[in-house]
N, CA, C and O of each residue as an XYZ file, in Angstrom:
840
protein
N     -30.465    -25.879     -4.598
C     -31.920    -25.778     -5.126
C     -32.258    -27.114     -5.677
O     -31.373    -27.917     -5.971
N     -33.572    -27.377     -5.828
C     -34.289    -28.359     -6.430
C     -33.940    -28.497     -7.910
O     -34.198    -27.475     -8.545
N     -33.478    -29.386     -8.542
C     -33.072    -29.538    -10.020
C     -33.859    -30.689    -10.540
O     -33.521    -31.196    -11.610
N     -34.940    -31.170     -9.834
C     -35.534    -32.421    -10.332
C     -36.005    -32.181    -11.830
O     -36.801    -31.302    -12.162
N     -35.378    -33.119    -12.713
C     -35.642    -32.890    -14.153
C     -37.118    -32.865    -14.436
O     -37.490    -31.861    -15.043
N     -37.966    -33.677    -14.155
C     -39.330    -33.835    -14.612
C     -40.100    -32.697    -14.297
O     -41.030    -32.313    -15.008
N     -39.627    -31.968    -12.920
C     -40.470    -30.635    -12.577
C     -39.990    -29.662    -13.587
O     -40.779    -29.080    -14.331
N     -38.736    -29.480    -13.625
C     -38.336    -28.364    -14.649
C     -38.738    -28.464    -16.150
O     -38.933    -27.445    -16.812
N     -38.844    -29.568    -16.611
C     -39.303    -29.960    -17.835
C     -40.720    -29.520    -18.038
O     -41.051    -28.879    -19.036
N     -41.583    -29.874    -17.060
C     -42.915    -29.367    -17.009
C     -42.955    -27.739    -17.047
O     -43.640    -27.147    -17.881
N     -42.169    -27.071    -16.083
C     -42.311    -25.664    -15.979
C     -41.685    -25.128    -17.263
O     -42.206    -24.179    -17.848
N     -40.741    -25.630    -17.643
C     -40.025    -24.975    -19.045
C     -41.042    -25.110    -20.179
O     -41.115    -24.186    -20.990
N     -41.980    -26.379    -20.332
C     -43.072    -26.343    -21.149
C     -43.968    -25.400    -21.177
O     -44.350    -24.843    -22.206
N     -44.350    -25.167    -20.063
C     -45.332    -24.135    -19.568
C     -44.900    -22.712    -20.016
O     -45.648    -21.933    -20.605
N     -43.744    -22.485    -19.708
C     -43.260    -21.228    -20.018
C     -42.993    -20.917    -21.444
O     -43.076    -19.771    -21.884
N     -42.657    -21.996    -22.197
C     -42.288    -21.972    -23.561
C     -43.875    -21.614    -24.281
O     -44.088    -20.713    -25.092
N     -44.773    -22.481    -23.793
C     -46.085    -22.431    -24.320
C     -46.771    -20.979    -24.246
O     -47.329    -20.421    -25.191
N     -46.654    -20.579    -23.213
C     -47.221    -19.135    -22.839
C     -46.540    -18.108    -23.549
O     -47.207    -17.237    -24.105
N     -45.205    -18.096    -23.607
C     -44.510    -17.316    -24.545
C     -45.079    -17.310    -26.086
O     -45.240    -16.294    -26.763
N     -45.301    -18.411    -26.421
C     -45.708    -18.661    -27.902
C     -47.278    -18.051    -27.959
O     -47.681    -17.411    -28.930
N     -48.017    -18.313    -26.903
C     -49.359    -17.692    -26.861
C     -49.514    -16.187    -26.824
O     -50.308    -15.559    -27.525
N     -48.654    -15.653    -25.909
C     -48.441    -14.095    -25.848
C     -48.128    -13.625    -27.126
O     -48.819    -12.712    -27.579
N     -47.064    -14.159    -27.893
C     -46.777    -13.634    -29.218
C     -47.680    -13.924    -30.073
O     -47.658    -13.147    -31.028
N     -48.537    -14.788    -30.141
C     -49.763    -15.165    -31.078
C     -50.784    -14.126    -30.818
O     -51.675    -13.922    -31.642
N     -50.705    -13.508    -29.790
C     -51.955    -12.484    -29.196
C     -51.625    -11.019    -29.759
O     -52.519    -10.192    -29.938
N     -50.232    -10.752    -30.032
C     -49.759     -9.448    -30.505
C     -50.064     -9.103    -31.795
O     -49.636     -9.812    -32.706
N     -50.821     -8.002    -32.062
C     -51.175     -7.309    -33.444
C     -49.930     -7.139    -34.231
O     -49.119     -6.269    -33.915
N     -49.718     -8.016    -35.355
C     -48.512     -7.793    -36.226
C     -48.312     -6.344    -36.416
O     -47.126     -6.026    -36.496
N     -49.162     -5.389    -36.508
C     -48.929     -4.109    -36.743
C     -48.156     -3.349    -35.663
O     -47.873     -2.168    -35.861
N     -47.769     -4.017    -34.438
C     -47.472     -3.441    -33.446
C     -45.976     -4.002    -33.053
O     -45.464     -3.678    -31.982
N     -45.282     -4.904    -34.033
C     -44.140     -5.517    -34.040
C     -42.993     -4.468    -33.855
O     -42.010     -4.720    -33.159
N     -43.168     -3.264    -34.518
C     -42.214     -2.305    -34.615
C     -42.009     -1.111    -33.537
O     -41.175     -0.206    -33.492
N     -43.154     -1.473    -32.637
C     -43.316     -0.635    -31.339
C     -42.178     -0.711    -30.454
O     -41.582     -1.788    -30.465
N     -41.743      0.202    -29.684
C     -40.827      0.294    -28.544
C     -41.302     -0.846    -27.463
O     -42.473     -1.044    -27.137
N     -40.170     -1.545    -26.980
C     -40.537     -2.734    -26.173
C     -39.621     -2.636    -24.749
O     -40.071     -2.460    -23.617
N     -38.469     -2.770    -25.071
C     -37.477     -3.062    -23.785
C     -36.192     -2.293    -24.356
O     -35.689     -2.593    -25.439
N     -35.709     -1.274    -23.528
C     -34.437     -0.739    -24.074
C     -34.477     -0.153    -25.272
O     -35.301      0.720    -25.543
N     -33.505     -0.623    -26.167
C     -33.529     -0.172    -27.631
C     -34.042     -1.121    -28.467
O     -33.850     -1.003    -29.677
N     -34.747     -2.169    -27.970
C     -35.425     -3.200    -28.858
C     -36.966     -2.760    -29.086
O     -37.616     -2.136    -28.247
N     -37.397     -3.132    -30.208
C     -38.695     -3.167    -30.603
C     -39.272     -4.429    -30.026
O     -38.566     -5.304    -29.525
N     -40.601     -4.492    -30.116
C     -41.517     -5.817    -29.975
C     -40.878     -6.985    -30.611
O     -40.638     -8.035    -30.015
N     -40.575     -6.715    -32.026
C     -40.023     -7.956    -32.545
C     -38.525     -8.324    -32.053
O     -38.167     -9.491    -31.890
N     -37.835     -7.400    -31.873
C     -36.572     -7.637    -31.352
C     -36.681     -8.330    -30.037
O     -35.875     -9.237    -29.828
N     -37.567     -8.034    -29.110
C     -37.726     -8.633    -28.021
C     -38.132    -10.135    -28.078
O     -37.663    -11.019    -27.360
N     -39.185    -10.299    -29.154
C     -39.602    -11.639    -29.309
C     -38.384    -12.547    -29.777
O     -38.122    -13.657    -29.314
N     -37.709    -11.902    -30.741
C     -36.410    -12.611    -31.219
C     -35.444    -13.018    -30.235
O     -34.902    -14.120    -30.156
N     -35.276    -11.967    -29.456
C     -34.233    -12.267    -28.003
C     -34.847    -13.432    -27.342
O     -34.156    -14.404    -27.037
N     -35.942    -13.388    -27.138
C     -36.650    -14.339    -26.270
C     -36.915    -15.570    -26.837
O     -37.226    -16.458    -26.043
N     -36.866    -15.870    -28.110
C     -36.811    -17.103    -28.795
C     -35.530    -17.684    -28.779
O     -35.416    -18.900    -28.939
N     -34.433    -16.869    -28.583
C     -33.193    -17.395    -28.394
C     -33.171    -18.246    -27.160
O     -32.364    -19.175    -27.142
N     -33.970    -18.048    -26.103
C     -33.989    -18.806    -24.740
C     -34.267    -20.347    -25.387
O     -33.590    -21.299    -24.998
N     -35.005    -20.456    -26.100
C     -35.280    -21.941    -26.817
C     -34.193    -22.222    -27.726
O     -33.630    -23.311    -27.615
N     -33.839    -21.461    -28.545
C     -32.848    -21.885    -29.737
C     -31.428    -22.323    -29.104
O     -30.760    -23.255    -29.553
N     -31.103    -21.625    -28.142
C     -29.638    -21.940    -27.481
C     -29.813    -23.323    -26.991
O     -28.801    -24.021    -26.924
N     -30.969    -23.825    -26.637
C     -30.969    -25.321    -26.173
C     -30.497    -26.181    -27.243
O     -29.591    -26.997    -27.073
N     -31.144    -25.994    -28.421
C     -30.845    -26.800    -29.624
C     -29.249    -26.585    -29.935
O     -28.527    -27.530    -30.254
N     -28.825    -25.369    -29.820
C     -27.433    -24.993    -30.383
C     -26.456    -25.652    -29.424
O     -25.538    -26.313    -29.909
N     -26.570    -25.532    -28.129
C     -25.760    -26.126    -27.311
C     -25.576    -27.456    -27.028
O     -24.494    -27.969    -26.744
N     -26.738    -28.066    -27.114
C     -26.903    -29.625    -27.122
C     -26.257    -30.172    -28.307
O     -25.768    -31.296    -28.191
N     -26.161    -29.517    -29.530
C     -25.618    -29.903    -30.749
C     -24.155    -29.880    -30.723
O     -23.556    -30.680    -31.441
N     -23.514    -29.074    -29.993
C     -22.171    -28.814    -29.971
C     -21.386    -30.003    -29.482
O     -21.975    -30.848    -28.808
N     -20.187    -30.133    -29.746
C     -19.159    -31.176    -29.364
C     -19.270    -31.132    -27.747
O     -19.080    -30.066    -27.161
N     -19.532    -32.122    -27.163
C     -19.577    -32.210    -25.710
C     -18.271    -31.768    -25.068
O     -17.183    -32.151    -25.499
N     -18.403    -30.964    -24.039
C     -17.241    -30.561    -23.129
C     -17.498    -30.893    -21.664
O     -18.627    -30.888    -21.175
N     -16.272    -31.210    -20.926
C     -16.537    -31.408    -19.678
C     -17.276    -30.221    -18.871
O     -17.101    -29.026    -19.113
N     -18.185    -30.774    -17.808
C     -18.953    -29.760    -17.045
C     -17.956    -28.885    -16.132
O     -17.129    -29.307    -15.323
N     -18.292    -27.393    -16.519
C     -17.448    -26.578    -15.693
C     -18.296    -25.644    -14.923
O     -17.812    -24.876    -14.091
N     -19.650    -25.708    -15.213
C     -20.622    -24.802    -14.278
C     -21.503    -25.684    -13.668
O     -22.403    -26.222    -14.313
N     -21.280    -25.934    -12.177
C     -22.022    -26.847    -11.560
C     -23.472    -26.172    -11.112
O     -23.583    -25.695     -9.983
N     -24.352    -26.159    -11.859
C     -25.728    -25.742    -11.619
C     -26.192    -24.510    -12.216
O     -25.335    -23.806    -12.751
N     -27.560    -24.072    -12.223
C     -27.780    -22.769    -12.921
C     -27.371    -21.591    -12.065
O     -27.334    -20.498    -12.630
N     -27.030    -21.665    -10.659
C     -26.425    -20.509    -10.044
C     -25.150    -20.196    -10.590
O     -24.808    -19.043    -10.852
N     -24.427    -21.218    -10.768
C     -23.001    -20.852    -11.516
C     -23.123    -20.066    -12.873
O     -22.439    -19.095    -13.198
N     -24.062    -20.631    -13.562
C     -24.376    -20.164    -14.876
C     -24.714    -18.617    -14.888
O     -24.128    -17.809    -15.608
N     -25.828    -18.275    -13.918
C     -26.380    -17.117    -13.710
C     -25.008    -16.025    -13.202
O     -24.803    -14.925    -13.715
N     -24.305    -16.542    -12.264
C     -23.332    -15.732    -11.892
C     -22.262    -15.360    -13.010
O     -21.715    -14.258    -13.048
N     -22.014    -16.397    -13.927
C     -21.064    -16.071    -15.054
C     -21.739    -15.236    -16.034
O     -21.059    -14.381    -16.603
N     -23.062    -15.359    -16.340
C     -23.796    -14.385    -17.061
C     -23.750    -12.922    -16.636
O     -23.543    -11.993    -17.416
N     -23.972    -12.799    -15.264
C     -24.019    -11.520    -14.837
C     -22.630    -10.875    -14.832
O     -22.546     -9.661    -15.017
N     -21.601    -11.574    -14.643
C     -20.283    -10.943    -14.795
C     -19.854    -10.564    -16.063
O     -19.053     -9.647    -16.244
N     -20.396    -11.291    -17.027
C     -20.241    -11.145    -18.529
C     -21.011     -9.792    -19.017
O     -20.506     -8.887    -19.682
N     -22.255     -9.859    -18.565
C     -23.125     -8.616    -18.780
C     -22.594     -7.370    -18.404
O     -23.080     -6.332    -18.855
N     -21.419     -7.366    -17.435
C     -21.096     -6.050    -17.129
C     -20.134     -5.272    -18.192
O     -19.826     -4.087    -18.064
N     -19.733     -6.055    -19.187
C     -18.929     -5.537    -20.322
C     -19.851     -4.932    -21.302
O     -20.735     -5.607    -21.828
N     -19.649     -3.504    -21.602
C     -20.391     -2.831    -22.518
C     -20.527     -3.620    -24.042
O     -21.648     -3.815    -24.513
N     -19.597     -3.947    -24.586
C     -19.313     -4.711    -25.724
C     -20.207     -5.994    -25.810
O     -20.834     -6.305    -26.822
N     -20.198     -6.718    -24.620
C     -20.964     -7.899    -24.681
C     -22.549     -7.486    -24.595
O     -23.428     -8.112    -25.188
N     -22.780     -6.350    -23.776
C     -24.410     -5.998    -23.869
C     -24.792     -5.640    -25.190
O     -25.888     -5.992    -25.624
N     -23.821     -4.829    -26.020
C     -24.055     -4.472    -27.358
C     -24.453     -5.747    -28.302
O     -25.396     -5.771    -29.093
N     -23.671     -6.635    -28.082
C     -23.630     -7.865    -28.656
C     -25.019     -8.787    -28.452
O     -25.575     -9.435    -29.337
N     -25.371     -8.687    -27.244
C     -26.668     -9.286    -26.941
C     -27.894     -8.536    -27.706
O     -28.804     -9.094    -28.321
N     -27.716     -7.255    -27.537
C     -28.759     -6.402    -28.197
C     -28.890     -6.549    -29.695
O     -29.996     -6.637    -30.227
N     -27.821     -6.573    -30.335
C     -27.781     -7.067    -31.954
C     -28.232     -8.504    -32.124
O     -28.920     -8.826    -33.092
N     -27.871     -9.332    -31.239
C     -28.361    -10.782    -31.390
C     -29.808    -10.895    -31.468
O     -30.381    -11.610    -32.291
N     -30.463    -10.080    -30.480
C     -31.939     -9.896    -30.448
C     -32.541     -9.638    -31.652
O     -33.427    -10.319    -32.168
N     -31.930     -8.412    -32.188
C     -32.511     -7.709    -33.489
C     -32.315     -8.813    -34.550
O     -33.276     -9.183    -35.225
N     -31.176     -9.305    -34.695
C     -31.043    -10.498    -35.683
C     -31.994    -11.633    -35.764
O     -32.489    -12.121    -36.780
N     -32.185    -12.007    -34.395
C     -33.088    -13.161    -34.080
C     -34.494    -12.694    -34.466
O     -35.189    -13.490    -35.097
N     -34.941    -11.609    -34.186
C     -36.223    -10.837    -34.608
C     -36.388    -10.946    -36.102
O     -37.413    -11.395    -36.615
N     -35.347    -10.520    -36.780
C     -35.676    -10.367    -38.308
C     -35.557    -11.996    -38.883
O     -36.042    -12.297    -39.974
N     -34.971    -12.834    -38.157
C     -34.818    -14.140    -38.586
C     -36.197    -14.955    -38.408
O     -36.354    -16.000    -39.038
N     -37.100    -14.512    -37.624
C     -38.474    -15.105    -37.398
C     -39.289    -14.858    -38.630
O     -40.375    -15.426    -38.746
N     -38.840    -14.047    -39.565
C     -39.634    -13.848    -40.841
C     -40.839    -12.978    -40.729
O     -40.957    -12.145    -39.830
N     -41.791    -13.198    -41.715
C     -42.918    -12.183    -41.714
C     -44.028    -12.733    -40.803
O     -44.832    -11.925    -40.338
N     -44.146    -14.094    -40.496
C     -45.090    -14.616    -39.716
C     -44.486    -14.853    -38.339
O     -44.259    -16.013    -37.997
N     -44.232    -13.922    -37.594
C     -43.619    -14.081    -36.250
C     -44.233    -15.228    -35.484
O     -43.551    -16.132    -35.001
N     -45.613    -15.154    -35.387
C     -46.184    -15.950    -34.288
C     -46.129    -17.387    -34.710
O     -45.977    -18.306    -33.906
N     -46.264    -17.553    -36.072
C     -46.084    -19.027    -36.549
C     -44.766    -19.539    -36.244
O     -44.655    -20.664    -35.755
N     -43.680    -18.760    -36.505
C     -42.206    -19.077    -36.271
C     -42.031    -19.319    -34.760
O     -41.316    -20.282    -34.481
N     -42.540    -18.638    -33.760
C     -42.346    -18.810    -32.539
C     -43.065    -19.865    -31.985
O     -42.656    -20.412    -30.961
N     -44.258    -20.272    -32.634
C     -44.955    -21.423    -32.108
C     -44.212    -22.757    -32.493
O     -44.115    -23.681    -31.686
N     -43.610    -22.821    -33.964
C     -42.954    -24.017    -34.397
C     -41.635    -24.028    -33.632
O     -41.162    -25.160    -33.530
N     -40.929    -23.059    -33.072
C     -39.672    -23.071    -32.327
C     -39.957    -23.752    -31.072
O     -39.270    -24.697    -30.683
N     -41.082    -23.235    -30.349
C     -41.490    -23.675    -29.052
C     -41.815    -25.172    -29.077
O     -41.305    -25.913    -28.237
N     -42.629    -25.626    -29.996
C     -43.085    -27.131    -30.170
C     -41.733    -27.964    -30.191
O     -41.431    -28.840    -29.382
N     -40.928    -27.498    -31.335
C     -39.762    -28.246    -31.470
C     -38.761    -28.367    -30.627
O     -38.174    -29.449    -30.597
N     -38.377    -27.377    -29.825
C     -37.452    -27.388    -28.643
C     -38.121    -28.094    -27.360
O     -37.466    -28.781    -26.576
N     -39.512    -27.843    -27.235
C     -40.133    -28.606    -25.927
C     -40.031    -30.107    -26.392
O     -39.684    -30.869    -25.489
N     -40.242    -30.630    -27.503
C     -40.037    -31.950    -27.873
C     -38.530    -32.493    -27.784
O     -38.312    -33.631    -27.369
N     -37.670    -31.776    -28.124
C     -36.304    -32.007    -27.858
C     -35.842    -32.214    -26.299
O     -35.154    -33.172    -25.947
N     -36.257    -31.303    -25.508
C     -35.985    -31.401    -24.161
C     -36.793    -32.540    -23.644
O     -36.287    -33.107    -22.676
N     -37.794    -32.947    -24.015
C     -38.582    -34.058    -23.568
C     -37.836    -35.374    -23.789
O     -38.038    -36.322    -23.030
N     -36.994    -35.452    -24.793
C     -36.550    -36.793    -25.107
C     -34.991    -36.713    -24.817
O     -34.277    -37.663    -25.138
N     -34.509    -35.686    -24.268
C     -33.081    -35.595    -23.798
C     -32.628    -35.711    -22.389
O     -33.059    -34.932    -21.539
N     -31.762    -36.665    -22.099
C     -31.370    -36.949    -20.625
C     -31.008    -35.733    -19.793
O     -30.443    -34.753    -20.279
N     -31.305    -35.824    -18.708
C     -30.972    -34.658    -17.618
C     -29.387    -34.358    -17.803
O     -29.016    -33.185    -17.802
N     -28.556    -35.296    -17.944
C     -27.096    -35.127    -17.914
C     -26.464    -34.928    -19.088
O     -25.244    -35.045    -19.208
N     -27.377    -34.566    -20.181
C     -26.839    -34.328    -21.479
C     -26.013    -32.878    -21.535
O     -26.599    -31.895    -21.083
N     -25.071    -32.765    -21.914
C     -24.103    -31.517    -21.723
C     -24.622    -30.551    -22.785
O     -24.988    -30.871    -23.916
N     -24.599    -29.199    -22.208
C     -24.933    -27.855    -22.990
C     -23.701    -27.350    -22.898
O     -23.183    -27.101    -21.810
N     -23.074    -27.137    -24.131
C     -21.805    -26.353    -24.342
C     -21.976    -24.808    -24.719
O     -22.087    -24.405    -25.876
N     -21.982    -23.975    -23.542
C     -22.480    -22.771    -23.607
C     -21.215    -21.905    -23.763
O     -20.190    -22.379    -23.273
N     -21.125    -20.589    -24.430
C     -19.972    -19.656    -24.273
C     -19.461    -19.473    -22.892
O     -18.278    -19.217    -22.669
N     -20.373    -19.608    -21.954
C     -19.863    -19.368    -20.644
C     -19.183    -20.611    -19.882
O     -18.531    -20.506    -18.844
N     -19.397    -21.583    -20.447
C     -19.044    -22.805    -19.902
C     -19.915    -23.989    -20.154
O     -20.921    -23.849    -20.849
N     -19.598    -25.163    -19.632
C     -20.549    -26.468    -20.099
C     -21.313    -26.734    -18.762
O     -20.786    -26.666    -17.652
N     -22.599    -27.042    -19.000
C     -23.400    -27.470    -17.907
C     -24.416    -28.563    -18.299
O     -24.756    -28.543    -19.482
N     -24.960    -29.516    -17.509
C     -26.012    -30.194    -17.941
C     -27.218    -29.622    -18.366
O     -27.461    -28.457    -18.052
N     -28.148    -30.390    -19.152
C     -29.342    -29.850    -19.632
C     -30.321    -29.392    -18.387
O     -30.939    -28.328    -18.363
N     -30.344    -30.466    -17.288
C     -30.971    -30.134    -16.094
C     -30.644    -28.859    -15.457
O     -31.539    -28.174    -14.963
N     -29.342    -28.476    -15.435
C     -28.860    -27.113    -14.706
C     -29.231    -26.042    -15.761
O     -29.566    -24.928    -15.356
N     -29.195    -26.297    -17.045
C     -29.531    -25.019    -18.062
C     -30.969    -24.703    -17.930
O     -31.361    -23.539    -17.847
N     -31.837    -25.825    -17.907
C     -33.251    -25.466    -18.102
C     -33.809    -24.447    -17.189
O     -34.682    -23.671    -17.579
N     -33.324    -24.422    -15.958
C     -33.911    -23.368    -15.046
C     -33.669    -21.908    -15.662
O     -34.524    -21.023    -15.701
N     -32.331    -21.810    -16.144
C     -31.968    -20.431    -16.696
C     -32.817    -20.181    -17.812
O     -33.042    -18.992    -18.041
N     -33.409    -21.139    -18.656
C     -34.135    -20.681    -19.840
C     -35.660    -20.512    -19.344
O     -36.421    -19.841    -20.041
N     -36.076    -21.050    -18.265
C     -37.248    -20.814    -17.730
C     -37.174    -19.252    -17.364
O     -38.001    -18.438    -17.777
N     -36.115    -18.942    -16.563
C     -36.180    -17.605    -16.179
C     -36.198    -16.505    -17.400
O     -36.990    -15.565    -17.326
N     -35.428    -16.618    -18.381
C     -35.288    -15.846    -19.489
C     -36.808    -15.788    -20.294
O     -37.380    -14.742    -20.602
N     -37.279    -17.085    -20.538
C     -38.590    -17.028    -21.081
C     -39.741    -16.296    -20.287
O     -40.540    -15.535    -20.832
N     -39.743    -16.635    -18.814
C     -40.804    -15.981    -18.024
C     -40.631    -14.419    -18.037
O     -41.602    -13.714    -18.314
N     -39.586    -13.949    -17.783
C     -39.151    -12.556    -17.511
C     -39.489    -11.707    -18.912
O     -40.043    -10.608    -18.925
N     -39.098    -12.350    -19.934
C     -39.426    -11.632    -21.226
C     -40.773    -11.742    -21.765
O     -41.259    -10.923    -22.545
N     -41.420    -12.888    -21.279
C     -42.868    -12.773    -21.687
C     -43.443    -11.810    -20.890
O     -44.300    -11.133    -21.459
N     -43.180    -11.509    -19.538
C     -43.769    -10.486    -18.792
C     -43.497     -9.104    -19.519
O     -44.356     -8.240    -19.696
N     -42.161     -9.026    -19.916
C     -41.725     -7.656    -20.652
C     -42.758     -7.491    -21.840
O     -43.384     -6.451    -22.043
N     -42.856     -8.590    -22.564
C     -43.642     -8.606    -23.873
C     -45.157     -8.226    -23.658
O     -45.717     -7.616    -24.569
N     -45.859     -8.547    -22.513
C     -46.979     -8.356    -22.271
C     -47.230     -6.912    -21.733
O     -48.239     -6.258    -21.995
N     -46.201     -6.495    -20.957
C     -46.210     -4.997    -20.555
C     -46.101     -4.142    -21.597
O     -46.772     -3.117    -21.718
N     -45.119     -4.603    -22.504
C     -45.005     -3.484    -23.801
C     -46.259     -3.608    -24.666
O     -46.472     -2.590    -25.323
N     -46.988     -4.420    -24.805
C     -48.012     -4.621    -25.642
C     -49.435     -4.507    -24.991
O     -50.388     -4.116    -25.666
N     -49.551     -4.814    -23.826
C     -50.822     -4.549    -23.177
C     -51.631     -5.904    -23.119
O     -52.804     -5.970    -22.752
N     -50.869     -6.970    -23.521
C     -51.581     -8.329    -23.521
C     -51.590     -8.835    -22.227
O     -50.630     -8.735    -21.462
N     -52.728     -9.418    -21.935
C     -52.913    -10.313    -20.705
C     -51.913    -11.330    -20.407
O     -51.531    -11.991    -21.373
N     -51.432    -11.579    -19.311
C     -50.537    -12.678    -19.018
C     -51.400    -14.019    -18.671
O     -52.169    -13.869    -17.722
N     -51.397    -15.149    -19.211
C     -52.100    -16.125    -18.942
C     -51.867    -16.782    -17.470
O     -50.782    -16.624    -16.910
N     -52.675    -17.352    -17.002
C     -52.459    -17.852    -15.604
C     -51.583    -19.022    -15.698
O     -50.941    -19.421    -14.726
N     -51.546    -19.562    -16.817
C     -50.268    -20.759    -16.793
C     -48.928    -20.374    -16.700
O     -47.997    -21.174    -16.612
N     -48.803    -18.964    -16.722
C     -47.382    -18.541    -16.347
C     -47.206    -18.453    -14.709
O     -46.119    -18.177    -14.203
N     -48.251    -18.685    -14.030
C     -47.940    -18.538    -12.517
C     -46.789    -19.346    -12.138
O     -45.799    -18.870    -11.583
N     -46.943    -20.687    -12.470
C     -45.952    -21.716    -11.843
C     -44.502    -21.273    -12.423
O     -43.583    -21.234    -11.604
N     -44.253    -20.967    -13.645
C     -42.949    -20.474    -14.039
C     -42.545    -19.213    -13.306
O     -41.338    -19.078    -13.109
N     -43.403    -18.220    -12.848
C     -42.954    -17.247    -12.175
C     -42.673    -17.514    -10.823
O     -41.740    -16.914    -10.289
N     -43.447    -18.454    -10.096
C     -42.902    -18.960     -8.862
C     -41.468    -19.476     -8.776
O     -40.630    -19.182     -7.924
N     -41.342    -20.300     -9.817
C     -40.142    -21.110     -9.976
C     -38.758    -20.217    -10.217
O     -37.626    -20.530     -9.849
N     -39.212    -18.870    -11.028
C     -38.259    -17.933    -11.204
C     -37.931    -17.294     -9.895
O     -36.750    -17.035     -9.661
N     -38.806    -17.029     -9.067
C     -38.723    -16.291     -7.854
C     -37.758    -17.266     -6.842
O     -36.943    -16.851     -6.017
N     -38.030    -18.424     -7.092
C     -37.214    -19.514     -6.222
C     -35.731    -19.502     -6.765
O     -34.778    -19.512     -5.986
N     -35.573    -19.479     -8.170
C     -34.255    -19.509     -8.775
C     -33.386    -18.225     -8.302
O     -32.230    -18.345     -7.897
N     -34.109    -16.896     -8.400
C     -33.677    -15.650     -8.271
C     -33.132    -15.409     -6.710
O     -32.134    -14.742     -6.437
N     -34.056    -16.139     -5.666
C     -33.910    -15.963     -4.325
C     -32.549    -16.820     -3.981
O     -31.721    -16.429     -3.158
N     -32.452    -17.868     -4.619
C     -31.142    -18.720     -4.314
C     -29.876    -18.023     -5.024
O     -28.772    -18.125     -4.489
N     -30.025    -17.360     -6.153
C     -28.967    -16.618     -6.755
C     -28.694    -15.617     -5.914
O     -27.495    -15.485     -5.666
N     -29.574    -14.721     -5.293
C     -29.210    -13.430     -4.649
C     -28.795    -14.033     -3.189
O     -28.117    -13.308     -2.461
N     -29.117    -15.137     -2.801
C     -28.720    -15.696     -1.475
C     -27.153    -15.970     -1.396
O     -26.593    -16.053     -0.303
N     -26.549    -16.090     -2.464
C     -25.289    -16.216     -2.575
C     -24.444    -15.163     -2.634
O     -23.223    -15.310     -2.689
N     -25.084    -13.926     -2.625
C     -24.195    -12.668     -2.792
C     -24.338    -11.654     -1.491
O     -25.197    -11.850     -0.631
N     -23.539    -10.708     -1.446
C     -23.514     -9.892     -0.382
C     -24.643     -8.999     -0.153
O     -24.667     -8.293      0.855
N     -25.578     -8.980     -1.015
C     -26.942     -8.286     -1.036
C     -28.137     -9.066     -0.301
O     -29.230     -8.535     -0.103
N     -27.811    -10.436      0.101
C     -28.896    -11.240      0.477
C     -29.764    -10.523      1.538
O     -30.974    -10.368      1.372
N     -29.064    -10.066      2.696
C     -29.750     -9.593      3.785
C     -30.656     -8.288      3.334
O     -31.827     -8.115      3.670
N     -29.928     -7.467      2.561
C     -30.549     -6.251      1.952
C     -32.011     -6.374      1.318
O     -32.961     -5.599      1.426
N     -31.896     -7.680      0.568
C     -32.935     -7.889     -0.360
C     -34.107     -8.488      0.541
O     -35.277     -8.139      0.382
N     -33.731     -9.350      1.431
C     -34.724     -9.824      2.518
C     -35.356     -8.602      3.185
O     -36.582     -8.556      3.282
N     -34.739     -7.799      3.562
C     -35.176     -6.709      4.275
C     -36.192     -5.904      3.418
O     -37.229     -5.414      3.866
N     -35.765     -5.828      2.118
C     -36.741     -5.079      1.334
C     -37.878     -5.699      0.834
O     -38.897     -5.083      0.526
N     -37.713     -7.075      0.732
C     -38.992     -7.870      0.491
C     -39.969     -8.025      1.715
O     -41.116     -8.463      1.632
N     -39.420     -7.652      2.720
C     -40.318     -7.726      4.131
C     -40.804     -6.380      4.481
O     -41.373     -6.136      5.545
N     -40.512     -5.311      3.345
C     -40.911     -3.899      3.731
C     -40.179     -3.203      4.760
O     -40.676     -2.331      5.473
N     -38.955     -3.618      4.824
C     -37.972     -3.002      5.621
C     -36.793     -2.000      5.237
O     -36.009     -1.510      6.050
N     -36.799     -1.766      3.803
C     -35.902     -1.091      3.318
C     -36.032     -1.137      1.719
O     -37.043     -1.599      1.190
N     -35.065     -0.683      1.056
C     -35.180     -0.646     -0.554
C     -34.239     -1.618     -1.093
O     -33.273     -1.972     -0.417
N     -34.438     -2.044     -2.185
C     -33.616     -2.838     -3.118
C     -32.192     -2.013     -3.184
O     -32.251     -0.786     -3.267
N     -31.024     -2.616     -3.153
C     -29.823     -2.222     -3.435
C     -29.680     -1.564     -4.800
O     -30.083     -2.260     -5.732
N     -29.213     -0.421     -5.097
C     -29.110      0.251     -6.388
C     -28.185     -0.734     -7.289
O     -27.126     -1.277     -6.974
N     -28.869     -0.794     -8.436
C     -27.907     -1.623     -9.368
C     -27.922     -3.202     -9.252
O     -27.206     -3.958     -9.909
N     -28.740     -3.522     -8.426
C     -28.970     -5.089     -8.142
C     -29.520     -5.902     -9.453
O     -30.633     -5.602     -9.884
N     -28.795     -6.869    -10.056
C     -29.345     -7.719    -10.995
C     -28.767     -9.088    -10.743
O     -27.677     -9.181    -10.179
N     -29.497    -10.255    -11.164
C     -29.186    -11.350    -11.051
C     -28.565    -11.894    -12.534
O     -27.702    -12.772    -12.560
N     -29.038    -11.346    -13.610
C     -28.445    -11.592    -15.083
C     -28.278    -10.277    -15.709
O     -27.834    -10.190    -16.853
């Protein structure tokens, strides 16, 4: 798939900006409302903010040899790790912890994180290594996975709170569909998904990309 650095930087900036915009539109009184699974709205915002914060964290770590050749390899590793119930519980708890860490002014905290990380991405080379717990990959390969997380969870947040999804998210959504299609295309479900999307069947039970 296309990993043009400039293109994905622009898409990432749009996704991060829209996430901050949607968070800013949420009534603070609703932060404790149910959102996704066991998460409240604030937990979901916290988890989504980690889509940004992990870029800072992984770029700052001691560089390691690249072991994940592109975003599809990362998504496959994440999907495999996500089948472990303990890992799923840990992700849920990190979301709750990240939500609390945003403090009393959640919208302001998210806006500051979004702007800071967008600036970091803008000035960092495509081949800069991101040392993730699943393996090391370049920034250019990691960014599409961050766009996917930001975009999907911004849609989750809008659905949970009834906020409008800004049109500026259209390009990130289209890019995510491209990424997900490429990921599914490497699995045994590819033909079934194609049939489902063209009205010829249903999606396979339990299908997930991450």
